[in-house]
C-alpha positions as CSV (number, residue, x, y, z in Angstrom):
1,M,8.2,-8.8,-2.0
2,K,10.3,-5.5,-3.1
3,V,8.3,-2.5,-1.7
4,I,9.9,0.8,-2.2
5,V,8.9,3.7,-0.1
6,E,9.1,7.0,-1.5
7,T,8.9,10.3,0.8
8,P,9.3,13.5,-1.6
9,Q,9.3,16.1,1.4
10,F,11.0,14.1,4.5
11,D,13.0,11.6,5.5
12,A,10.8,8.3,6.4
13,D,12.2,6.8,10.4
14,V,13.2,3.3,9.5
15,K,10.6,2.3,12.1
16,L,8.3,3.0,10.1
17,I,9.8,1.4,6.7
18,D,10.1,-1.5,8.4
19,F,6.5,-1.6,9.7
20,I,5.5,-0.5,5.9
21,Q,7.0,-3.9,4.8
22,K,5.5,-6.3,7.9
23,K,2.4,-4.5,6.6
24,L,2.6,-5.6,2.8
25,D,4.3,-8.6,3.3
26,K,1.3,-10.2,4.7
27,L,-0.7,-9.2,1.7
28,E,1.0,-12.3,-0.2
29,Q,-1.1,-14.7,1.8
30,F,-4.0,-13.5,0.1
31,Y,-2.4,-13.5,-3.6
32,D,0.5,-14.7,-3.9
33,R,2.4,-13.1,-7.7
34,I,2.5,-9.6,-6.6
35,I,5.7,-8.6,-7.9
36,Q,6.1,-5.3,-6.4
37,A,4.8,-2.3,-3.8
38,D,5.1,1.2,-4.6
39,V,4.8,4.1,-1.3
40,F,4.2,7.0,-1.8
41,L,4.0,8.6,1.7
42,K,3.4,13.4,1.5
43,L,2.1,15.7,4.0
44,E,-0.7,17.5,3.0
45,P,0.2,21.4,3.6
46,N,-2.3,22.4,5.9
47,S,-3.1,22.1,9.8
48,K,-5.7,19.4,9.7
49,P,-5.1,16.5,12.1
50,I,-5.2,14.1,8.8
51,N,-2.8,15.4,7.2
52,K,-0.5,12.7,6.0
53,I,-1.4,10.3,2.4
54,V,-0.6,7.3,1.1
55,E,-0.7,5.9,-1.7
56,V,-0.1,2.4,-2.3
57,L,1.0,1.1,-5.9
58,V,0.9,-3.3,-6.6
59,H,2.2,-4.6,-9.4
60,V,1.0,-7.5,-10.6
61,P,1.1,-10.4,-14.0
62,G,-0.6,-7.9,-16.3
63,D,-2.3,-5.7,-14.1
64,K,-1.5,-2.5,-11.6
65,F,-4.3,-1.6,-8.8
66,M,-3.4,1.4,-6.8
67,V,-5.2,2.5,-2.8
68,K,-5.0,6.6,-1.7
69,K,-5.7,6.8,1.9
70,N,-6.0,10.4,3.9
71,A,-5.3,9.8,7.5
72,K,-4.0,11.2,11.0
73,S,-0.9,9.0,10.7
74,F,0.8,7.2,7.9
75,E,1.2,3.9,9.8
76,E,-3.2,4.1,9.7
77,G,-2.7,5.0,6.4
78,V,-1.4,2.2,5.2
79,D,-3.4,0.0,7.5
80,V,-5.7,0.9,6.2
81,C,-4.7,0.7,2.3
82,A,-3.2,-2.6,2.9
83,Q,-6.6,-3.4,4.3
84,S,-8.5,-2.2,0.8
85,L,-5.7,-4.0,-1.1
86,E,-6.8,-7.3,0.3
87,R,-9.7,-7.0,-0.9
88,V,-8.9,-5.6,-4.4
89,L,-6.3,-8.7,-4.9
90,I,-8.8,-10.9,-3.4
91,K,-11.4,-10.3,-6.5
92,H,-8.5,-10.5,-9.2
93,K,-7.8,-13.6,-7.7
94,E,-11.4,-14.6,-8.1
95,K,-11.9,-13.1,-12.1
96,I,-9.2,-14.9,-12.7
97,R,-9.9,-18.9,-11.2
98,A,-13.8,-18.2,-12.8
99,H,-12.0,-16.9,-16.4
100,A,-9.5,-19.8,-16.2
C-alpha cells in the first residue's frame, strides 16, 4: 500500500515515517483492496500536552475513510487511528459481503 505522509509545519523524522508505514501496512490484513493512505501530521498551536493531530485518509475502490485523532505524540495518534480504521475496514468488508 502506498502511504503518503504530509507534515506542513515541520519535517518528519525517518523513524516516524517508518513507524507510520508499518502500522498502516497492517491494515491490509483486514481489507486487502486498500489503494493508498494519506497521513497528515499537524501541531496544534497551544500549550496543552495533547497538541498533536493525526489525520488518516484511506482510499479503497469506490470509497474513502477518514479518521482524525488528537494525542500526546504522533506515534500514539497513529496507533489510535490505525485501531479505528481496523474497525471501519472490517465493517466495510462485511457490508460488501452482505451485498454480494
